[in-house]
N, CA, C and O atoms as CSV, one atom per row, in Angstrom:
chain,resi,resn,atom,element,x,y,z
A,1,MET,N,N,-73.132,96.506,-48.006
A,1,MET,CA,C,-72.218,96.968,-49.023
A,1,MET,C,C,-70.772,96.686,-48.627
A,1,MET,O,O,-69.900,96.598,-49.491
A,2,ARG,N,N,-70.513,96.546,-47.340
A,2,ARG,CA,C,-69.138,96.290,-46.904
A,2,ARG,C,C,-68.625,94.945,-47.365
A,2,ARG,O,O,-67.422,94.798,-47.579
A,3,VAL,N,N,-69.489,93.955,-47.526
A,3,VAL,CA,C,-69.033,92.602,-47.816
A,3,VAL,C,C,-69.159,92.216,-49.291
A,3,VAL,O,O,-68.709,91.139,-49.682
A,4,LEU,N,N,-69.748,93.055,-50.094
A,4,LEU,CA,C,-69.879,92.752,-51.517
A,4,LEU,C,C,-68.654,93.215,-52.289
A,4,LEU,O,O,-68.076,94.261,-51.991
A,5,GLU,N,N,-68.268,92.429,-53.278
A,5,GLU,CA,C,-67.237,92.876,-54.209
A,5,GLU,C,C,-67.840,94.002,-55.045
A,5,GLU,O,O,-69.052,94.021,-55.260
A,6,PRO,N,N,-67.025,94.938,-55.519
A,6,PRO,CA,C,-67.562,95.973,-56.398
A,6,PRO,C,C,-68.306,95.339,-57.576
A,6,PRO,O,O,-67.749,94.520,-58.307
A,7,GLY,N,N,-69.538,95.720,-57.744
A,7,GLY,CA,C,-70.362,95.173,-58.816
A,7,GLY,C,C,-70.901,93.786,-58.525
A,7,GLY,O,O,-71.535,93.173,-59.384
A,8,GLY,N,N,-70.650,93.276,-57.301
A,8,GLY,CA,C,-71.112,91.934,-56.940
A,8,GLY,C,C,-72.618,91.886,-56.776
A,8,GLY,O,O,-73.246,92.915,-56.529
A,9,PRO,N,N,-73.213,90.700,-56.910
A,9,PRO,CA,C,-74.666,90.574,-56.817
A,9,PRO,C,C,-75.161,90.603,-55.364
A,9,PRO,O,O,-74.455,90.178,-54.449
A,10,LEU,N,N,-76.344,91.094,-55.174
A,10,LEU,CA,C,-77.022,91.107,-53.890
A,10,LEU,C,C,-78.416,90.541,-54.112
A,10,LEU,O,O,-79.150,91.026,-54.973
A,11,LEU,N,N,-78.788,89.529,-53.353
A,11,LEU,CA,C,-80.117,88.937,-53.467
A,11,LEU,C,C,-80.923,89.305,-52.242
A,11,LEU,O,O,-80.521,89.011,-51.116
A,12,ILE,N,N,-82.054,89.946,-52.455
A,12,ILE,CA,C,-82.974,90.296,-51.375
A,12,ILE,C,C,-84.271,89.560,-51.658
A,12,ILE,O,O,-84.842,89.674,-52.742
A,13,THR,N,N,-84.728,88.805,-50.671
A,13,THR,CA,C,-85.943,88.030,-50.833
A,13,THR,C,C,-86.931,88.416,-49.742
A,13,THR,O,O,-86.569,88.504,-48.569
A,14,ASP,N,N,-88.157,88.643,-50.126
A,14,ASP,CA,C,-89.230,88.952,-49.189
A,14,ASP,C,C,-90.244,87.836,-49.297
A,14,ASP,O,O,-90.693,87.507,-50.395
A,15,ALA,N,N,-90.608,87.254,-48.182
A,15,ALA,CA,C,-91.518,86.118,-48.216
A,15,ALA,C,C,-92.482,86.175,-47.043
A,15,ALA,O,O,-92.215,86.819,-46.029
A,16,ASP,N,N,-93.581,85.505,-47.197
A,16,ASP,CA,C,-94.615,85.390,-46.176
A,16,ASP,C,C,-94.605,83.953,-45.672
A,16,ASP,O,O,-94.655,83.017,-46.470
A,17,ARG,N,N,-94.541,83.769,-44.365
A,17,ARG,CA,C,-94.482,82.439,-43.771
A,17,ARG,C,C,-95.638,81.550,-44.213
A,17,ARG,O,O,-95.489,80.329,-44.257
A,18,SER,N,N,-96.769,82.129,-44.536
A,18,SER,CA,C,-97.929,81.323,-44.917
A,18,SER,C,C,-97.972,81.030,-46.418
A,18,SER,O,O,-98.990,80.565,-46.929
A,19,THR,N,N,-96.874,81.299,-47.123
A,19,THR,CA,C,-96.846,81.020,-48.559
A,19,THR,C,C,-97.077,79.531,-48.815
A,19,THR,O,O,-96.602,78.678,-48.065
A,20,SER,N,N,-97.795,79.243,-49.861
A,20,SER,CA,C,-98.066,77.840,-50.184
A,20,SER,C,C,-96.835,77.213,-50.831
A,20,SER,O,O,-95.976,77.914,-51.368
A,21,PHE,N,N,-96.763,75.903,-50.774
A,21,PHE,CA,C,-95.656,75.186,-51.397
A,21,PHE,C,C,-95.635,75.459,-52.899
A,21,PHE,O,O,-94.568,75.608,-53.495
A,22,GLU,N,N,-96.813,75.524,-53.502
A,22,GLU,CA,C,-96.903,75.778,-54.945
A,22,GLU,C,C,-96.373,77.164,-55.291
A,22,GLU,O,O,-95.670,77.323,-56.289
A,23,ASP,N,N,-96.704,78.183,-54.470
A,23,ASP,CA,C,-96.188,79.528,-54.722
A,23,ASP,C,C,-94.674,79.572,-54.539
A,23,ASP,O,O,-93.976,80.235,-55.306
A,24,ALA,N,N,-94.164,78.872,-53.534
A,24,ALA,CA,C,-92.723,78.807,-53.323
A,24,ALA,C,C,-92.045,78.147,-54.513
A,24,ALA,O,O,-90.975,78.576,-54.945
A,25,GLU,N,N,-92.668,77.109,-55.036
A,25,GLU,CA,C,-92.114,76.397,-56.194
A,25,GLU,C,C,-92.042,77.323,-57.413
A,25,GLU,O,O,-91.043,77.328,-58.132
A,26,LYS,N,N,-93.101,78.105,-57.643
A,26,LYS,CA,C,-93.111,79.050,-58.763
A,26,LYS,C,C,-92.037,80.118,-58.586
A,26,LYS,O,O,-91.384,80.513,-59.552
A,27,PHE,N,N,-91.857,80.583,-57.356
A,27,PHE,CA,C,-90.861,81.602,-57.075
A,27,PHE,C,C,-89.453,81.082,-57.351
A,27,PHE,O,O,-88.649,81.764,-57.986
A,28,VAL,N,N,-89.157,79.876,-56.875
A,28,VAL,CA,C,-87.832,79.294,-57.023
A,28,VAL,C,C,-87.526,78.970,-58.481
A,28,VAL,O,O,-86.361,78.979,-58.879
A,29,GLU,N,N,-88.543,78.686,-59.278
A,29,GLU,CA,C,-88.327,78.405,-60.702
A,29,GLU,C,C,-87.663,79.590,-61.411
A,29,GLU,O,O,-87.008,79.409,-62.437
A,30,ASN,N,N,-87.829,80.792,-60.871
A,30,ASN,CA,C,-87.249,81.988,-61.492
A,30,ASN,C,C,-85.803,82.238,-61.081
A,30,ASN,O,O,-85.169,83.149,-61.615
A,31,TYR,N,N,-85.258,81.450,-60.139
A,31,TYR,CA,C,-83.850,81.583,-59.749
A,31,TYR,C,C,-82.981,81.204,-60.932
A,31,TYR,O,O,-83.307,80.279,-61.675
A,32,ASN,N,N,-81.911,81.893,-61.106
A,32,ASN,CA,C,-80.983,81.606,-62.196
A,32,ASN,C,C,-79.881,80.663,-61.688
A,32,ASN,O,O,-78.739,81.081,-61.498
A,33,VAL,N,N,-80.231,79.401,-61.473
A,33,VAL,CA,C,-79.291,78.384,-60.999
A,33,VAL,C,C,-79.451,77.133,-61.855
A,33,VAL,O,O,-80.474,76.967,-62.519
A,34,PRO,N,N,-78.458,76.256,-61.848
A,34,PRO,CA,C,-78.612,75.006,-62.599
A,34,PRO,C,C,-79.841,74.227,-62.157
A,34,PRO,O,O,-80.185,74.204,-60.976
A,35,ARG,N,N,-80.494,73.595,-63.114
A,35,ARG,CA,C,-81.734,72.866,-62.873
A,35,ARG,C,C,-81.578,71.822,-61.760
A,35,ARG,O,O,-82.516,71.582,-61.000
A,36,CYS,N,N,-80.397,71.203,-61.665
A,36,CYS,CA,C,-80.197,70.149,-60.656
A,36,CYS,C,C,-80.265,70.687,-59.237
A,36,CYS,O,O,-80.432,69.905,-58.301
A,37,LEU,N,N,-80.142,71.997,-59.046
A,37,LEU,CA,C,-80.214,72.584,-57.708
A,37,LEU,C,C,-81.612,73.089,-57.359
A,37,LEU,O,O,-81.824,73.617,-56.268
A,38,GLY,N,N,-82.567,72.931,-58.278
A,38,GLY,CA,C,-83.915,73.447,-58.046
A,38,GLY,C,C,-84.565,72.914,-56.790
A,38,GLY,O,O,-85.142,73.684,-56.022
A,39,GLY,N,N,-84.486,71.608,-56.561
A,39,GLY,CA,C,-85.096,71.017,-55.368
A,39,GLY,C,C,-84.450,71.504,-54.090
A,39,GLY,O,O,-85.129,71.737,-53.091
A,40,ILE,N,N,-83.141,71.657,-54.121
A,40,ILE,CA,C,-82.426,72.167,-52.944
A,40,ILE,C,C,-82.832,73.607,-52.667
A,40,ILE,O,O,-83.092,73.975,-51.522
A,41,ASN,N,N,-82.886,74.413,-53.707
A,41,ASN,CA,C,-83.305,75.810,-53.536
A,41,ASN,C,C,-84.732,75.915,-53.028
A,41,ASN,O,O,-85.035,76.780,-52.207
A,42,LEU,N,N,-85.607,75.052,-53.502
A,42,LEU,CA,C,-86.990,75.060,-53.034
A,42,LEU,C,C,-87.037,74.742,-51.546
A,42,LEU,O,O,-87.738,75.418,-50.793
A,43,ALA,N,N,-86.308,73.731,-51.117
A,43,ALA,CA,C,-86.286,73.364,-49.698
A,43,ALA,C,C,-85.722,74.495,-48.849
A,43,ALA,O,O,-86.259,74.812,-47.788
A,44,ILE,N,N,-84.646,75.097,-49.317
A,44,ILE,CA,C,-84.046,76.209,-48.568
A,44,ILE,C,C,-85.011,77.378,-48.491
A,44,ILE,O,O,-85.209,77.952,-47.420
A,45,PHE,N,N,-85.613,77.735,-49.616
A,45,PHE,CA,C,-86.547,78.866,-49.616
A,45,PHE,C,C,-87.740,78.599,-48.702
A,45,PHE,O,O,-88.070,79.426,-47.852
A,46,HIS,N,N,-88.384,77.448,-48.877
A,46,HIS,CA,C,-89.611,77.175,-48.132
A,46,HIS,C,C,-89.341,77.020,-46.636
A,46,HIS,O,O,-90.163,77.435,-45.819
A,47,THR,N,N,-88.200,76.429,-46.262
A,47,THR,CA,C,-87.894,76.190,-44.854
A,47,THR,C,C,-87.204,77.369,-44.188
A,47,THR,O,O,-87.628,77.805,-43.118
A,48,TRP,N,N,-86.154,77.887,-44.796
A,48,TRP,CA,C,-85.320,78.875,-44.133
A,48,TRP,C,C,-85.716,80.313,-44.406
A,48,TRP,O,O,-85.517,81.173,-43.549
A,49,ILE,N,N,-86.269,80.597,-45.568
A,49,ILE,CA,C,-86.627,81.985,-45.876
A,49,ILE,C,C,-88.091,82.234,-45.546
A,49,ILE,O,O,-88.396,83.022,-44.651
A,50,ALA,N,N,-88.996,81.577,-46.252
A,50,ALA,CA,C,-90.422,81.775,-45.980
A,50,ALA,C,C,-90.792,81.237,-44.603
A,50,ALA,O,O,-91.578,81.854,-43.884
A,51,GLY,N,N,-90.232,80.097,-44.237
A,51,GLY,CA,C,-90.577,79.474,-42.955
A,51,GLY,C,C,-90.183,80.282,-41.745
A,51,GLY,O,O,-90.766,80.102,-40.676
A,52,ARG,N,N,-89.218,81.164,-41.874
A,52,ARG,CA,C,-88.750,81.974,-40.747
A,52,ARG,C,C,-89.165,83.449,-40.859
A,52,ARG,O,O,-88.740,84.278,-40.055
A,53,SER,N,N,-89.980,83.765,-41.840
A,53,SER,CA,C,-90.424,85.146,-42.007
A,53,SER,C,C,-91.691,85.387,-41.188
A,53,SER,O,O,-92.215,84.480,-40.542
A,54,ILE,N,N,-92.163,86.613,-41.229
A,54,ILE,CA,C,-93.405,86.921,-40.519
A,54,ILE,C,C,-94.589,86.644,-41.436
A,54,ILE,O,O,-94.446,86.601,-42.657
A,55,ASP,N,N,-95.766,86.457,-40.830
A,55,ASP,CA,C,-96.950,86.255,-41.655
A,55,ASP,C,C,-97.693,87.584,-41.779
A,55,ASP,O,O,-97.276,88.591,-41.207
A,56,LEU,N,N,-98.778,87.581,-42.518
A,56,LEU,CA,C,-99.495,88.817,-42.816
A,56,LEU,C,C,-100.013,89.521,-41.570
A,56,LEU,O,O,-99.911,90.743,-41.468
A,57,SER,N,N,-100.568,88.771,-40.622
A,57,SER,CA,C,-101.094,89.407,-39.407
A,57,SER,C,C,-99.965,90.024,-38.580
A,57,SER,O,O,-100.150,91.084,-37.982
A,58,GLU,N,N,-98.801,89.377,-38.537
A,58,GLU,CA,C,-97.664,89.955,-37.811
A,58,GLU,C,C,-97.159,91.206,-38.518
A,58,GLU,O,O,-96.720,92.151,-37.863
A,59,ALA,N,N,-97.216,91.222,-39.849
A,59,ALA,CA,C,-96.820,92.407,-40.602
A,59,ALA,C,C,-97.764,93.576,-40.296
A,59,ALA,O,O,-97.317,94.711,-40.137
A,60,HIS,N,N,-99.061,93.298,-40.215
A,60,HIS,CA,C,-100.016,94.356,-39.857
A,60,HIS,C,C,-99.736,94.890,-38.465
A,60,HIS,O,O,-99.760,96.101,-38.247
A,61,ASP,N,N,-99.466,93.986,-37.510
A,61,ASP,CA,C,-99.158,94.411,-36.142
A,61,ASP,C,C,-97.890,95.266,-36.112
A,61,ASP,O,O,-97.832,96.278,-35.414
A,62,LEU,N,N,-96.890,94.855,-36.867
A,62,LEU,CA,C,-95.635,95.577,-36.918
A,62,LEU,C,C,-95.836,96.970,-37.527
A,62,LEU,O,O,-95.252,97.946,-37.056
A,63,ALA,N,N,-96.649,97.056,-38.557
A,63,ALA,CA,C,-96.893,98.338,-39.220
A,63,ALA,C,C,-97.670,99.305,-38.330
A,63,ALA,O,O,-97.511,100.521,-38.442
A,64,SER,N,N,-98.507,98.764,-37.450
A,64,SER,CA,C,-99.283,99.667,-36.583
A,64,SER,C,C,-98.553,99.878,-35.300
A,64,SER,O,O,-99.031,100.606,-34.430
């Protein structure tokens, strides 16, 4: 909250490292960005967000 402008947007994304490329593509299609940035957003999401997240078994270990 310290770095957001009053009323500014905040994007929180939760992803599983084992997400399929097709699921990532469907997820990114819902982003509200110009169509020409879709491929870039897909690459960023699949590599930097989902690719660096934990997978389901690590989530179970963390929860227990």
